[in-house]
C-alpha positions in Angstrom: 5.0 15.4 32.0 7.8 14.8 34.5 10.3 14.6 32.1 9.8 18.1 30.9 9.9 19.2 34.6 13.0 17.6 35.2 14.5 18.9 32.0 13.4 22.7 33.0 15.5 21.7 36.4 18.5 20.2 34.7 18.7 22.9 32.0 18.3 25.6 34.9 21.2 23.6 36.9 23.8 23.7 34.2 23.2 27.5 33.4 23.4 28.4 36.8 26.0 27.2 39.3 25.1 26.1 42.9 27.0 29.1 44.1 24.8 31.7 41.6 23.0 34.5 43.4 19.8 34.0 44.8 18.1 37.0 42.9 19.2 35.3 39.7 17.6 32.2 40.6 14.4 34.1 41.8 14.4 35.7 38.7 14.3 33.0 36.8 11.4 31.3 38.7 9.4 34.3 38.4 9.8 34.2 34.7 9.0 30.9 34.6 6.0 30.8 36.8 4.4 33.7 34.7 5.2 32.1 31.1 2.0 31.2 29.1 2.5 27.5 30.0 1.4 28.3 33.2 -1.5 30.4 31.8 -1.9 32.8 35.1 -1.8 29.3 37.6 -5.3 29.1 37.5 -8.5 27.8 36.0 -8.1 27.5 32.3 -5.4 25.2 30.0 -4.6 23.3 33.3 -2.7 26.2 34.4 -3.0 25.6 38.4 -2.5 21.9 37.7 1.0 22.9 35.6 2.0 24.9 38.6 1.7 22.4 41.4 3.4 19.9 39.3 6.4 22.2 38.7 6.4 23.0 42.3 6.4 19.2 43.3 9.2 18.2 41.0 11.2 21.6 42.0 10.9 20.2 45.8 12.0 16.6 44.7 14.8 18.1 42.9 16.2 20.0 45.9 16.0 17.2 48.3 12.8 18.1 50.3 10.6 15.2 52.0 6.9 15.0 51.6 5.1 16.4 54.6 3.0 13.6 55.1 5.7 11.0 54.4 3.6 10.1 51.0 3.3 12.9 48.7 3.9 16.3 48.0 0.2 17.0 47.2 -2.8 17.6 49.3 -5.7 17.5 47.2 -9.1 19.5 47.4 -12.0 20.8 45.6 -14.0 23.7 45.1 -16.7 25.2 42.9 -15.6 28.1 40.5 -16.9 30.0 37.5 -14.6 30.1 34.5 -13.8 31.8 31.0 -12.3 29.3 28.9 -13.6 30.5 25.6 -14.9 33.6 23.4 -14.3 36.9 25.1 -15.7 39.4 22.5 -17.2 42.8 23.4 -17.7 45.9 21.5 -19.3 49.1 22.9 -20.5 52.0 20.4 -19.1 49.8 17.7 -16.0 49.9 19.1 -14.0 46.5 19.3 -12.3 46.4 22.9 -9.2 44.2 23.9 -9.6 42.1 26.8 -7.7 42.6 29.9 -6.8 46.1 28.9 -10.0 47.7 27.5 -12.4 45.5 29.7 -13.0 42.6 32.2 -15.8 40.8 33.2 -17.0 40.5 37.0 -15.9 36.8 38.0 -19.6 35.4 38.7 -20.9 36.6 35.3 -22.7 34.3 33.1 -22.1 33.7 29.7 -23.9 35.6 26.8 -24.2 36.1 23.4 -26.2 39.2 22.4 -26.6 43.0 21.5 -28.3 45.6 22.6 -28.9 49.1 23.8 -27.8 50.5 27.2 -29.8 52.8 29.6 -27.5 55.1 31.7 -28.3 54.6 35.3 -26.0 57.2 36.7 -22.4 58.4 35.8 -20.7 54.9 35.6 -23.7 52.4 35.3 -25.3 51.7 32.1 -28.0 48.8 31.9 -29.8 46.5 29.3 -32.5 45.3 31.1 -33.7 42.8 28.3 -30.4 40.9 28.0 -29.5 41.6 32.0 -26.4 43.2 31.0 -24.4 45.7 33.0 -21.5 47.9 31.8 -19.5 50.0 34.5 -17.1 52.2 34.2 -14.0 52.3 36.3 -10.7 53.9 37.2 -8.5 50.4 37.2 -9.6 47.0 36.1 -9.3 44.6 38.9 -10.0 41.0 38.5 -11.4 38.3 40.8 -12.4 34.5 41.0 -16.4 33.8 41.8 -17.4 30.6 43.1 -20.7 31.0 41.8 -22.7 32.2 38.8 -24.9 35.2 38.9 -28.2 35.7 36.6 -26.6 38.4 34.5 -23.2 39.9 32.9 -21.3 42.4 34.2 -18.9 44.1 31.8 -16.3 46.4 33.4 -14.6 49.0 31.0 -11.5 51.1 32.2 -12.9 54.7 31.8 -9.4 56.0 31.5 -9.0 54.4 28.0 -12.9 54.5 26.7 -14.0 58.0 27.2 -17.3 58.0 25.3 -20.7 57.4 27.4 -21.8 53.6 26.3 -24.8 53.6 24.1 -25.0 50.1 22.9 -23.0 46.7 23.0 -22.3 43.4 21.3 -20.8 40.4 23.5 -20.0 37.0 23.0 -18.9 35.7 26.6 -18.3 32.1 27.1 -18.4 30.8 30.8 -17.9 27.4 32.2 -18.9 26.7 35.8 -16.9 23.8 37.3 -18.7 22.3 40.5 -15.4 20.5 41.8 -12.2 22.1 40.5 -9.3 20.2 41.5 -6.6 22.0 43.1 -3.7 21.1 45.7 -1.4 22.5 48.2 2.4 21.6 47.6 3.6 20.5 51.3 7.4 19.7 51.8 9.7 19.8 54.5 13.7 19.7 55.6 14.0 17.4 58.8 15.6 19.1 61.5 18.8 18.2 63.2 18.3 18.6 67.1 14.4 19.0 67.5 12.6 17.2 64.3 9.2 17.4 65.7 9.1 21.3 66.1 8.5 23.2 62.7 9.1 26.7 61.4 7.0 26.9 58.4 6.9 29.3 55.2 4.3 29.7 53.0 3.2 31.4 50.1 0.3 30.7 47.4 1.3 29.9 43.8 -2.1 30.3 42.4 -3.3 33.2 40.7 -6.5 34.1 38.3 -5.6 32.4 35.2 -7.3 33.3 31.9 -10.0 35.6 30.4 -10.8 34.1 27.3 -8.6 31.7 25.3 -6.2 34.4 24.2 -5.4 36.6 27.5 -4.3 35.7 31.0 -3.3 37.1 34.0 0.5 36.6 34.6 0.6 37.2 38.6 4.4 38.1 38.9 4.0 40.2 42.3 0.8 38.3 43.2 2.4 35.7 43.9 5.0 34.4 41.7 7.3 36.5 43.8 6.5 34.7 47.0 6.4 31.4 45.6 9.8 32.2 43.9 10.9 33.0 47.6 10.0 30.1 49.3 11.4 27.9 46.6 14.9 29.7 47.1 14.5 29.3 50.8 13.5 25.6 50.4 16.6 25.2 48.4 18.9 26.6 50.6 17.8 25.1 53.8 17.8 21.5 52.2 21.4 22.2 52.1 21.5 23.7 55.3 19.5 21.7 57.9 18.5 23.7 60.7 17.9 22.4 64.7 14.0 22.4 64.0 12.4 21.2 60.8 11.4 23.8 58.3 8.4 23.4 56.4 7.2 24.9 53.3 3.7 24.8 51.8 2.6 26.4 48.4 -0.9 27.0 48.6 -3.6 26.7 45.9 -6.6 28.5 46.0 -5.9 31.5 47.6 -7.2 33.9 45.2 -10.9 32.1 45.8 -10.8 32.9 49.3 -7.8 31.6 51.0 -9.3 28.1 50.4 -6.1 26.4 50.6 -4.6 27.4 54.0 -8.2 26.8 55.3 -8.3 23.3 53.8 -5.0 22.6 55.3 -5.7 24.2 58.7 -8.8 21.8 58.9 -6.8 18.7 57.7 -3.2 19.3 58.9 -0.7 17.1 57.9 1.4 17.5 60.8 0.0 18.8 64.6 -0.6 22.7 64.4 0.9 22.8 68.1 4.3 21.8 66.7 4.3 24.8 64.7 6.7 27.2 66.6 6.0 30.1 63.9 4.8 30.8 60.5 6.2 33.2 57.9 3.7 33.7 54.7 5.2 35.2 51.8 2.8 37.1 49.2 3.9 40.4 47.3 7.3 40.2 47.6 8.7 41.9 44.4 9.3 45.3 45.3 10.1 46.9 48.5 11.9 50.4 48.1 9.7 51.3 50.9 10.4 48.1 52.8 7.8 45.9 54.4 4.8 45.8 56.4 4.1 42.7 58.9 0.6 41.5 59.5 0.1 40.3 63.0 2.8 42.4 64.5 0.7 43.8 67.3 -0.8 40.2 67.9 3.2 38.7 68.5 5.1 41.7 69.6 8.2 39.9 71.0 8.7 38.2 67.5 7.9 41.6 65.8 10.5 43.4 67.9 13.0 40.5 67.2 12.3 41.3 63.3 13.0 45.1 63.8 16.3 44.5 65.8 17.5 42.2 63.3 16.8 44.9 60.6 17.9 47.9 62.3 21.3 46.0 62.9 21.9 44.8 59.4 19.8 47.2 57.5 18.6 44.8 55.4 15.3 46.9 54.3 14.0 50.5 54.5 11.7 50.1 57.0 9.5 47.2 58.9 6.1 48.4 59.7 3.5 47.0 62.1 0.1 46.4 60.9 -2.6 44.3 63.4 -4.4 41.1 62.6 -5.8 41.0 59.2 -7.7 38.1 56.9 -5.8 39.3 53.8 -3.3 36.2 53.0 -2.6 32.5 53.8 -1.6 33.2 57.5 -5.1 33.9 58.6 -6.6 30.3 59.4 -3.2 29.4 60.8 -3.8 32.2 63.5 -7.0 31.3 63.9 -6.1 28.0 65.1 -3.6 29.3 67.6 -0.4 29.2 65.3 1.9 32.2 65.8 2.4 33.6 62.3 3.6 36.7 60.5 2.5 37.7 56.6 4.6 40.7 55.4 4.4 42.3 52.1 7.0 44.7 50.1 6.2 48.6 49.7 6.8 50.7 46.9 7.5 50.3 43.1 4.8 49.3 40.6 1.0 49.4 41.5 0.2 46.6 39.3 -2.5 44.3 41.1 -5.1 41.8 40.0 -4.6 42.8 36.1 -2.8 41.6 33.0 0.0 44.3 33.8 1.8 42.5 37.0 4.4 40.9 34.8 7.7 39.4 35.2 9.4 41.8 33.3 8.6 45.2 34.8 8.9 43.4 38.5 12.0 45.1 39.9 12.8 42.2 42.8 15.4 44.6 43.7 15.1 43.6 47.5 15.0 39.7 47.4 18.5 39.0 48.7 17.7 41.2 51.7 14.4 39.8 52.3 15.9 36.3 51.9 18.5 37.2 54.7 16.1 38.7 57.0 14.0 35.4 56.7 17.2 33.3 57.7 18.1 35.6 60.5 14.3 35.9 61.7 14.1 32.2 62.1 17.7 31.5 63.5 16.5 33.8 66.2 12.9 32.0 66.5 14.8 28.9 66.9 17.1 30.6 69.4 14.2 31.4 71.4 15.3 35.2 72.0 
């Protein structure tokens, strides 16, 4: 497996020289991480493990050091409900396509049955005998569950399926994994003057995985985009060491409830009080309308610095403020007293937690300016003013 990763990295180096634009590197990484081989970087077909090994190999190739001095990998486990096999649904005799016509709620049990449906209200239809609930929705938004319910819930895209559901046939296979093996990938570039002080750059690499054996969620914006930016920054800082050490953590388990960052902050590989600042990258593939910075109201001096840098260099259309929110991997760090921002891009495509979050439709048109803003901000943090 390591030979395969090495060949991927060597091939990329041969195609794109060291002076190639960051945007080409980031585009390549987004294309790679959303490929079928990684199967949505989730819970079937070894998708999350394959992505973790790829990121570890990339860290090693670029010259990063393991954060604990031993391994790039910090392992942990958690329970998760998965759908590795059959995913067949027909409603009113019409065979539906997984991901596009329907999804199942993540905590659903498997089922092989057919039955009649009773209308409960304008959007809910129930078969009480087989314990099946069918819901009409305006958008299919998938998720991850850590337990299995005693019913099966099927969500139809009401914009594609217009008739009222009267009957169904379903053959859905689930597998509950009590101890799913996940990992955080942790590396750093040693500082030249103050190596015991850190700036961290983080991004989760996991996504939703697959829905049955034939459909997966690519997760281009969420969060191949943030992972690709992190890898680009890791490569640059490895060639340009800074006064402070620069740490890089690519988290697993974010989609199941920020589990990787929660585990890391409970089992830190370096003391958390050594982190001067943390930048978390999630949903970084657009940016026509700028970015929103979570925790801007918590760390007002640093937010002012970011706005001043942007105003001076005109990197982005806007740098907007948002307060504290538990919406990505920065959260458990700030709960432990670590200053942190999470910023996400605005504008452009709206695909999210669905099969349409694909690399080919993700613009990535502001990634170079995002990288420059991050580098300039980190320099100002290290300077302390």
